[in-house]
mmCIF file of the N, C-alpha and C atoms, coordinates in Angstrom:
data_MODEL
# 
_entry.id   MODEL 
# 
loop_
_atom_site.group_PDB 
_atom_site.id 
_atom_site.type_symbol 
_atom_site.label_atom_id 
_atom_site.label_alt_id 
_atom_site.label_comp_id 
_atom_site.label_asym_id 
_atom_site.label_entity_id 
_atom_site.label_seq_id 
_atom_site.pdbx_PDB_ins_code 
_atom_site.Cartn_x 
_atom_site.Cartn_y 
_atom_site.Cartn_z 
_atom_site.occupancy 
_atom_site.B_iso_or_equiv 
_atom_site.pdbx_formal_charge 
_atom_site.auth_seq_id 
_atom_site.auth_comp_id 
_atom_site.auth_asym_id 
_atom_site.auth_atom_id 
_atom_site.pdbx_PDB_model_num 
ATOM 1   N N  . MET A 1 1  ? -15.803 -2.675 12.952  1.00 0.00 ? 1  MET A N  1 
ATOM 2   C CA . MET A 1 1  ? -14.940 -2.437 11.811  1.00 0.00 ? 1  MET A CA 1 
ATOM 3   C C  . MET A 1 1  ? -14.485 -0.982 11.873  1.00 0.00 ? 1  MET A C  1 
ATOM 4   N N  . ILE A 1 2  ? -13.195 -0.789 11.705  1.00 0.00 ? 2  ILE A N  1 
ATOM 5   C CA . ILE A 1 2  ? -12.612 0.554  11.706  1.00 0.00 ? 2  ILE A CA 1 
ATOM 6   C C  . ILE A 1 2  ? -11.987 0.789  10.333  1.00 0.00 ? 2  ILE A C  1 
ATOM 7   N N  . LEU A 1 3  ? -12.401 1.861  9.685   1.00 0.00 ? 3  LEU A N  1 
ATOM 8   C CA . LEU A 1 3  ? -11.853 2.208  8.374   1.00 0.00 ? 3  LEU A CA 1 
ATOM 9   C C  . LEU A 1 3  ? -11.008 3.470  8.505   1.00 0.00 ? 3  LEU A C  1 
ATOM 10  N N  . LEU A 1 4  ? -9.781  3.392  8.028   1.00 0.00 ? 4  LEU A N  1 
ATOM 11  C CA . LEU A 1 4  ? -8.842  4.506  8.137   1.00 0.00 ? 4  LEU A CA 1 
ATOM 12  C C  . LEU A 1 4  ? -8.739  5.262  6.813   1.00 0.00 ? 4  LEU A C  1 
ATOM 13  N N  . ASP A 1 5  ? -8.595  6.577  6.912   1.00 0.00 ? 5  ASP A N  1 
ATOM 14  C CA . ASP A 1 5  ? -8.378  7.408  5.732   1.00 0.00 ? 5  ASP A CA 1 
ATOM 15  C C  . ASP A 1 5  ? -6.880  7.610  5.568   1.00 0.00 ? 5  ASP A C  1 
ATOM 16  N N  . THR A 1 6  ? -6.291  6.913  4.615   1.00 0.00 ? 6  THR A N  1 
ATOM 17  C CA . THR A 1 6  ? -4.843  6.991  4.413   1.00 0.00 ? 6  THR A CA 1 
ATOM 18  C C  . THR A 1 6  ? -4.471  7.998  3.338   1.00 0.00 ? 6  THR A C  1 
ATOM 19  N N  . ARG A 1 7  ? -5.399  8.878  2.970   1.00 0.00 ? 7  ARG A N  1 
ATOM 20  C CA . ARG A 1 7  ? -5.129  9.872  1.929   1.00 0.00 ? 7  ARG A CA 1 
ATOM 21  C C  . ARG A 1 7  ? -4.900  11.257 2.505   1.00 0.00 ? 7  ARG A C  1 
ATOM 22  N N  . HIS A 1 8  ? -5.658  11.638 3.507   1.00 0.00 ? 8  HIS A N  1 
ATOM 23  C CA . HIS A 1 8  ? -5.714  13.022 3.964   1.00 0.00 ? 8  HIS A CA 1 
ATOM 24  C C  . HIS A 1 8  ? -4.419  13.526 4.595   1.00 0.00 ? 8  HIS A C  1 
ATOM 25  N N  . ASP A 1 9  ? -3.875  12.832 5.573   1.00 0.00 ? 9  ASP A N  1 
ATOM 26  C CA . ASP A 1 9  ? -2.694  13.304 6.305   1.00 0.00 ? 9  ASP A CA 1 
ATOM 27  C C  . ASP A 1 9  ? -1.419  12.568 5.942   1.00 0.00 ? 9  ASP A C  1 
ATOM 28  N N  . ARG A 1 10 ? -1.425  11.931 4.824   1.00 0.00 ? 10 ARG A N  1 
ATOM 29  C CA . ARG A 1 10 ? -0.275  11.131 4.387   1.00 0.00 ? 10 ARG A CA 1 
ATOM 30  C C  . ARG A 1 10 ? 0.930   12.028 4.088   1.00 0.00 ? 10 ARG A C  1 
ATOM 31  N N  . ASP A 1 11 ? 2.098   11.605 4.555   1.00 0.00 ? 11 ASP A N  1 
ATOM 32  C CA . ASP A 1 11 ? 3.327   12.323 4.228   1.00 0.00 ? 11 ASP A CA 1 
ATOM 33  C C  . ASP A 1 11 ? 3.634   12.139 2.751   1.00 0.00 ? 11 ASP A C  1 
ATOM 34  N N  . PRO A 1 12 ? 4.253   13.132 2.124   1.00 0.00 ? 12 PRO A N  1 
ATOM 35  C CA . PRO A 1 12 ? 4.474   13.053 0.678   1.00 0.00 ? 12 PRO A CA 1 
ATOM 36  C C  . PRO A 1 12 ? 5.437   11.943 0.275   1.00 0.00 ? 12 PRO A C  1 
ATOM 37  N N  . VAL A 1 13 ? 5.245   11.454 -0.943  1.00 0.00 ? 13 VAL A N  1 
ATOM 38  C CA . VAL A 1 13 ? 6.157   10.507 -1.574  1.00 0.00 ? 13 VAL A CA 1 
ATOM 39  C C  . VAL A 1 13 ? 6.777   11.205 -2.779  1.00 0.00 ? 13 VAL A C  1 
ATOM 40  N N  . THR A 1 14 ? 7.881   10.660 -3.276  1.00 0.00 ? 14 THR A N  1 
ATOM 41  C CA . THR A 1 14 ? 8.595   11.271 -4.392  1.00 0.00 ? 14 THR A CA 1 
ATOM 42  C C  . THR A 1 14 ? 8.324   10.499 -5.673  1.00 0.00 ? 14 THR A C  1 
ATOM 43  N N  . ARG A 1 15 ? 7.933   11.211 -6.709  1.00 0.00 ? 15 ARG A N  1 
ATOM 44  C CA . ARG A 1 15 ? 7.683   10.584 -8.013  1.00 0.00 ? 15 ARG A CA 1 
ATOM 45  C C  . ARG A 1 15 ? 9.021   10.207 -8.658  1.00 0.00 ? 15 ARG A C  1 
ATOM 46  N N  . ASP A 1 16 ? 9.058   9.046  -9.285  1.00 0.00 ? 16 ASP A N  1 
ATOM 47  C CA . ASP A 1 16 ? 10.239  8.589  -10.016 1.00 0.00 ? 16 ASP A CA 1 
ATOM 48  C C  . ASP A 1 16 ? 10.456  9.530  -11.206 1.00 0.00 ? 16 ASP A C  1 
ATOM 49  N N  . PRO A 1 17 ? 11.593  10.262 -11.239 1.00 0.00 ? 17 PRO A N  1 
ATOM 50  C CA . PRO A 1 17 ? 11.800  11.233 -12.319 1.00 0.00 ? 17 PRO A CA 1 
ATOM 51  C C  . PRO A 1 17 ? 11.982  10.589 -13.694 1.00 0.00 ? 17 PRO A C  1 
ATOM 52  N N  . ILE A 1 18 ? 12.353  9.319  -13.735 1.00 0.00 ? 18 ILE A N  1 
ATOM 53  C CA . ILE A 1 18 ? 12.579  8.662  -15.025 1.00 0.00 ? 18 ILE A CA 1 
ATOM 54  C C  . ILE A 1 18 ? 11.257  8.211  -15.638 1.00 0.00 ? 18 ILE A C  1 
ATOM 55  N N  . SER A 1 19 ? 10.477  7.439  -14.897 1.00 0.00 ? 19 SER A N  1 
ATOM 56  C CA . SER A 1 19 ? 9.219   6.941  -15.459 1.00 0.00 ? 19 SER A CA 1 
ATOM 57  C C  . SER A 1 19 ? 8.093   7.961  -15.288 1.00 0.00 ? 19 SER A C  1 
ATOM 58  N N  . GLY A 1 20 ? 8.153   8.771  -14.228 1.00 0.00 ? 20 GLY A N  1 
ATOM 59  C CA . GLY A 1 20 ? 7.100   9.733  -13.962 1.00 0.00 ? 20 GLY A CA 1 
ATOM 60  C C  . GLY A 1 20 ? 5.794   9.095  -13.530 1.00 0.00 ? 20 GLY A C  1 
ATOM 61  N N  . GLN A 1 21 ? 5.777   7.772  -13.418 1.00 0.00 ? 21 GLN A N  1 
ATOM 62  C CA . GLN A 1 21 ? 4.541   7.067  -13.090 1.00 0.00 ? 21 GLN A CA 1 
ATOM 63  C C  . GLN A 1 21 ? 4.608   6.356  -11.742 1.00 0.00 ? 21 GLN A C  1 
ATOM 64  N N  . ARG A 1 22 ? 5.795   5.973  -11.316 1.00 0.00 ? 22 ARG A N  1 
ATOM 65  C CA . ARG A 1 22 ? 5.930   5.273  -10.040 1.00 0.00 ? 22 ARG A CA 1 
ATOM 66  C C  . ARG A 1 22 ? 6.375   6.253  -8.967  1.00 0.00 ? 22 ARG A C  1 
ATOM 67  N N  . TYR A 1 23 ? 6.186   5.851  -7.721  1.00 0.00 ? 23 TYR A N  1 
ATOM 68  C CA . TYR A 1 23 ? 6.614   6.659  -6.588  1.00 0.00 ? 23 TYR A CA 1 
ATOM 69  C C  . TYR A 1 23 ? 7.589   5.865  -5.749  1.00 0.00 ? 23 TYR A C  1 
ATOM 70  N N  . PHE A 1 24 ? 8.542   6.565  -5.170  1.00 0.00 ? 24 PHE A N  1 
ATOM 71  C CA . PHE A 1 24 ? 9.467   5.936  -4.234  1.00 0.00 ? 24 PHE A CA 1 
ATOM 72  C C  . PHE A 1 24 ? 8.820   5.932  -2.854  1.00 0.00 ? 24 PHE A C  1 
ATOM 73  N N  . PRO A 1 25 ? 9.007   4.878  -2.074  1.00 0.00 ? 25 PRO A N  1 
ATOM 74  C CA . PRO A 1 25 ? 8.420   4.851  -0.742  1.00 0.00 ? 25 PRO A CA 1 
ATOM 75  C C  . PRO A 1 25 ? 9.066   5.898  0.167   1.00 0.00 ? 25 PRO A C  1 
ATOM 76  N N  . ASN A 1 26 ? 8.273   6.440  1.062   1.00 0.00 ? 26 ASN A N  1 
ATOM 77  C CA . ASN A 1 26 ? 8.774   7.353  2.077   1.00 0.00 ? 26 ASN A CA 1 
ATOM 78  C C  . ASN A 1 26 ? 8.947   6.527  3.339   1.00 0.00 ? 26 ASN A C  1 
ATOM 79  N N  . GLU A 1 27 ? 10.148  6.007  3.547   1.00 0.00 ? 27 GLU A N  1 
ATOM 80  C CA . GLU A 1 27 ? 10.396  5.049  4.620   1.00 0.00 ? 27 GLU A CA 1 
ATOM 81  C C  . GLU A 1 27 ? 10.209  5.634  6.009   1.00 0.00 ? 27 GLU A C  1 
ATOM 82  N N  . GLU A 1 28 ? 10.271  6.943  6.139   1.00 0.00 ? 28 GLU A N  1 
ATOM 83  C CA . GLU A 1 28 ? 10.090  7.570  7.442   1.00 0.00 ? 28 GLU A CA 1 
ATOM 84  C C  . GLU A 1 28 ? 8.770   8.322  7.523   1.00 0.00 ? 28 GLU A C  1 
ATOM 85  N N  . GLY A 1 29 ? 7.937   8.165  6.512   1.00 0.00 ? 29 GLY A N  1 
ATOM 86  C CA . GLY A 1 29 ? 6.673   8.883  6.460   1.00 0.00 ? 29 GLY A CA 1 
ATOM 87  C C  . GLY A 1 29 ? 5.580   8.225  7.288   1.00 0.00 ? 29 GLY A C  1 
ATOM 88  N N  . ASP A 1 30 ? 4.475   8.903  7.366   1.00 0.00 ? 30 ASP A N  1 
ATOM 89  C CA . ASP A 1 30 ? 3.315   8.446  8.124   1.00 0.00 ? 30 ASP A CA 1 
ATOM 90  C C  . ASP A 1 30 ? 2.100   8.513  7.201   1.00 0.00 ? 30 ASP A C  1 
ATOM 91  N N  . ILE A 1 31 ? 1.226   7.545  7.302   1.00 0.00 ? 31 ILE A N  1 
ATOM 92  C CA . ILE A 1 31 ? 0.053   7.560  6.427   1.00 0.00 ? 31 ILE A CA 1 
ATOM 93  C C  . ILE A 1 31 ? -1.213  8.010  7.138   1.00 0.00 ? 31 ILE A C  1 
ATOM 94  N N  . LEU A 1 32 ? -1.163  8.180  8.458   1.00 0.00 ? 32 LEU A N  1 
ATOM 95  C CA . LEU A 1 32 ? -2.373  8.553  9.180   1.00 0.00 ? 32 LEU A CA 1 
ATOM 96  C C  . LEU A 1 32 ? -2.366  9.986  9.694   1.00 0.00 ? 32 LEU A C  1 
ATOM 97  N N  . GLY A 1 33 ? -1.270  10.478 10.141  1.00 0.00 ? 33 GLY A N  1 
ATOM 98  C CA . GLY A 1 33 ? -1.242  11.782 10.781  1.00 0.00 ? 33 GLY A CA 1 
ATOM 99  C C  . GLY A 1 33 ? -1.566  11.640 12.261  1.00 0.00 ? 33 GLY A C  1 
ATOM 100 N N  . GLU A 1 34 ? -1.128  12.605 13.038  1.00 0.00 ? 34 GLU A N  1 
ATOM 101 C CA . GLU A 1 34 ? -1.248  12.526 14.490  1.00 0.00 ? 34 GLU A CA 1 
ATOM 102 C C  . GLU A 1 34 ? -2.696  12.429 14.974  1.00 0.00 ? 34 GLU A C  1 
ATOM 103 N N  . ALA A 1 35 ? -3.583  13.218 14.410  1.00 0.00 ? 35 ALA A N  1 
ATOM 104 C CA . ALA A 1 35 ? -4.980  13.213 14.869  1.00 0.00 ? 35 ALA A CA 1 
ATOM 105 C C  . ALA A 1 35 ? -5.642  11.850 14.645  1.00 0.00 ? 35 ALA A C  1 
ATOM 106 N N  . GLN A 1 36 ? -5.381  11.230 13.502  1.00 0.00 ? 36 GLN A N  1 
ATOM 107 C CA . GLN A 1 36 ? -6.008  9.941  13.230  1.00 0.00 ? 36 GLN A CA 1 
ATOM 108 C C  . GLN A 1 36 ? -5.384  8.825  14.069  1.00 0.00 ? 36 GLN A C  1 
ATOM 109 N N  . TRP A 1 37 ? -4.082  8.907  14.360  1.00 0.00 ? 37 TRP A N  1 
ATOM 110 C CA . TRP A 1 37 ? -3.453  7.934  15.256  1.00 0.00 ? 37 TRP A CA 1 
ATOM 111 C C  . TRP A 1 37 ? -4.110  8.003  16.632  1.00 0.00 ? 37 TRP A C  1 
ATOM 112 N N  . GLU A 1 38 ? -4.314  9.226  17.130  1.00 0.00 ? 38 GLU A N  1 
ATOM 113 C CA . GLU A 1 38 ? -4.943  9.395  18.439  1.00 0.00 ? 38 GLU A CA 1 
ATOM 114 C C  . GLU A 1 38 ? -6.370  8.862  18.427  1.00 0.00 ? 38 GLU A C  1 
ATOM 115 N N  . TRP A 1 39 ? -7.100  9.138  17.355  1.00 0.00 ? 39 TRP A N  1 
ATOM 116 C CA . TRP A 1 39 ? -8.466  8.638  17.230  1.00 0.00 ? 39 TRP A CA 1 
ATOM 117 C C  . TRP A 1 39 ? -8.480  7.106  17.244  1.00 0.00 ? 39 TRP A C  1 
ATOM 118 N N  . LEU A 1 40 ? -7.564  6.487  16.477  1.00 0.00 ? 40 LEU A N  1 
ATOM 119 C CA . LEU A 1 40 ? -7.500  5.024  16.414  1.00 0.00 ? 40 LEU A CA 1 
ATOM 120 C C  . LEU A 1 40 ? -7.179  4.432  17.781  1.00 0.00 ? 40 LEU A C  1 
ATOM 121 N N  . LYS A 1 41 ? -6.211  5.000  18.478  1.00 0.00 ? 41 LYS A N  1 
ATOM 122 C CA . LYS A 1 41 ? -5.879  4.512  19.825  1.00 0.00 ? 41 LYS A CA 1 
ATOM 123 C C  . LYS A 1 41 ? -7.085  4.600  20.752  1.00 0.00 ? 41 LYS A C  1 
ATOM 124 N N  . ARG A 1 42 ? -7.781  5.721  20.697  1.00 0.00 ? 42 ARG A N  1 
ATOM 125 C CA . ARG A 1 42 ? -8.954  5.925  21.547  1.00 0.00 ? 42 ARG A CA 1 
ATOM 126 C C  . ARG A 1 42 ? -10.057 4.911  21.211  1.00 0.00 ? 42 ARG A C  1 
ATOM 127 N N  . GLU A 1 43 ? -10.300 4.694  19.923  1.00 0.00 ? 43 GLU A N  1 
ATOM 128 C CA . GLU A 1 43 ? -11.320 3.729  19.505  1.00 0.00 ? 43 GLU A CA 1 
ATOM 129 C C  . GLU A 1 43 ? -10.993 2.323  19.996  1.00 0.00 ? 43 GLU A C  1 
ATOM 130 N N  . LEU A 1 44 ? -9.738  1.933  19.880  1.00 0.00 ? 44 LEU A N  1 
ATOM 131 C CA . LEU A 1 44 ? -9.352  0.588  20.308  1.00 0.00 ? 44 LEU A CA 1 
ATOM 132 C C  . LEU A 1 44 ? -9.402  0.437  21.826  1.00 0.00 ? 44 LEU A C  1 
ATOM 133 N N  . ARG A 1 45 ? -8.983  1.467  22.545  1.00 0.00 ? 45 ARG A N  1 
ATOM 134 C CA . ARG A 1 45 ? -9.018  1.404  24.011  1.00 0.00 ? 45 ARG A CA 1 
ATOM 135 C C  . ARG A 1 45 ? -10.447 1.361  24.547  1.00 0.00 ? 45 ARG A C  1 
ATOM 136 N N  . MET A 1 46 ? -11.342 2.106  23.937  1.00 0.00 ? 46 MET A N  1 
ATOM 137 C CA . MET A 1 46 ? -12.713 2.228  24.436  1.00 0.00 ? 46 MET A CA 1 
ATOM 138 C C  . MET A 1 46 ? -13.634 1.110  23.940  1.00 0.00 ? 46 MET A C  1 
ATOM 139 N N  . SER A 1 47 ? -13.179 0.353  22.974  1.00 0.00 ? 47 SER A N  1 
ATOM 140 C CA . SER A 1 47 ? -14.009 -0.684 22.364  1.00 0.00 ? 47 SER A CA 1 
ATOM 141 C C  . SER A 1 47 ? -14.227 -1.864 23.315  1.00 0.00 ? 47 SER A C  1 
ATOM 142 N N  . THR A 1 48 ? -15.422 -2.409 23.249  1.00 0.00 ? 48 THR A N  1 
ATOM 143 C CA . THR A 1 48 ? -15.719 -3.635 23.991  1.00 0.00 ? 48 THR A CA 1 
ATOM 144 C C  . THR A 1 48 ? -15.807 -4.846 23.056  1.00 0.00 ? 48 THR A C  1 
ATOM 145 N N  . ALA A 1 49 ? -15.480 -4.635 21.800  1.00 0.00 ? 49 ALA A N  1 
ATOM 146 C CA . ALA A 1 49 ? -15.555 -5.719 20.810  1.00 0.00 ? 49 ALA A CA 1 
ATOM 147 C C  . ALA A 1 49 ? -14.509 -6.801 21.097  1.00 0.00 ? 49 ALA A C  1 
ATOM 148 N N  . GLN A 1 50 ? -14.839 -8.031 20.752  1.00 0.00 ? 50 GLN A N  1 
ATOM 149 C CA . GLN A 1 50 ? -13.884 -9.128 20.894  1.00 0.00 ? 50 GLN A CA 1 
ATOM 150 C C  . GLN A 1 50 ? -12.946 -9.207 19.703  1.00 0.00 ? 50 GLN A C  1 
ATOM 151 N N  . VAL A 1 51 ? -13.378 -8.681 18.573  1.00 0.00 ? 51 VAL A N  1 
ATOM 152 C CA . VAL A 1 51 ? -12.582 -8.719 17.344  1.00 0.00 ? 51 VAL A CA 1 
ATOM 153 C C  . VAL A 1 51 ? -12.618 -7.323 16.725  1.00 0.00 ? 51 VAL A C  1 
ATOM 154 N N  . HIS A 1 52 ? -11.496 -6.877 16.196  1.00 0.00 ? 52 HIS A N  1 
ATOM 155 C CA . HIS A 1 52 ? -11.421 -5.584 15.503  1.00 0.00 ? 52 HIS A CA 1 
ATOM 156 C C  . HIS A 1 52 ? -10.936 -5.830 14.088  1.00 0.00 ? 52 HIS A C  1 
ATOM 157 N N  . LEU A 1 53 ? -11.695 -5.356 13.123  1.00 0.00 ? 53 LEU A N  1 
ATOM 158 C CA . LEU A 1 53 ? -11.283 -5.396 11.727  1.00 0.00 ? 53 LEU A CA 1 
ATOM 159 C C  . LEU A 1 53 ? -10.894 -3.978 11.344  1.00 0.00 ? 53 LEU A C  1 
ATOM 160 N N  . ILE A 1 54 ? -9.659  -3.823 10.874  1.00 0.00 ? 54 ILE A N  1 
ATOM 161 C CA . ILE A 1 54 ? -9.163  -2.506 10.491  1.00 0.00 ? 54 ILE A CA 1 
ATOM 162 C C  . ILE A 1 54 ? -8.908  -2.528 8.996   1.00 0.00 ? 54 ILE A C  1 
ATOM 163 N N  . GLY A 1 55 ? -9.544  -1.598 8.287   1.00 0.00 ? 55 GLY A N  1 
ATOM 164 C CA . GLY A 1 55 ? -9.395  -1.530 6.829   1.00 0.00 ? 55 GLY A CA 1 
ATOM 165 C C  . GLY A 1 55 ? -8.800  -0.208 6.386   1.00 0.00 ? 55 GLY A C  1 
ATOM 166 N N  . THR A 1 56 ? -8.075  -0.243 5.278   1.00 0.00 ? 56 THR A N  1 
ATOM 167 C CA . THR A 1 56 ? -7.513  0.956  4.680   1.00 0.00 ? 56 THR A CA 1 
ATOM 168 C C  . THR A 1 56 ? -7.728  0.898  3.180   1.00 0.00 ? 56 THR A C  1 
ATOM 169 N N  . SER A 1 57 ? -7.394  1.986  2.521   1.00 0.00 ? 57 SER A N  1 
ATOM 170 C CA . SER A 1 57 ? -7.500  2.018  1.066   1.00 0.00 ? 57 SER A CA 1 
ATOM 171 C C  . SER A 1 57 ? -6.248  1.458  0.386   1.00 0.00 ? 57 SER A C  1 
ATOM 172 N N  . ILE A 1 58 ? -5.305  1.021  1.178   1.00 0.00 ? 58 ILE A N  1 
ATOM 173 C CA . ILE A 1 58 ? -4.037  0.521  0.624   1.00 0.00 ? 58 ILE A CA 1 
ATOM 174 C C  . ILE A 1 58 ? -4.144  -0.976 0.377   1.00 0.00 ? 58 ILE A C  1 
# 
C-alpha cells in the first residue's frame, strides 16, 4: 500500500471570491510535487508486489 501526501507540495487553488468557501480547480496544477512523483515512480519500479494500492487524502 502506498499513501501519498497531497497537501505538502500541492499547487495553489483560487478561492471563489463570491462564496469565499469553494475553490476553483487548478487545471494545470500538480498535487504531488516533483520529489514525490520521483519517489512514487521509484517505489513502483522497485516493487515486487503483484498488486499496488495507492491512497490519497482526496
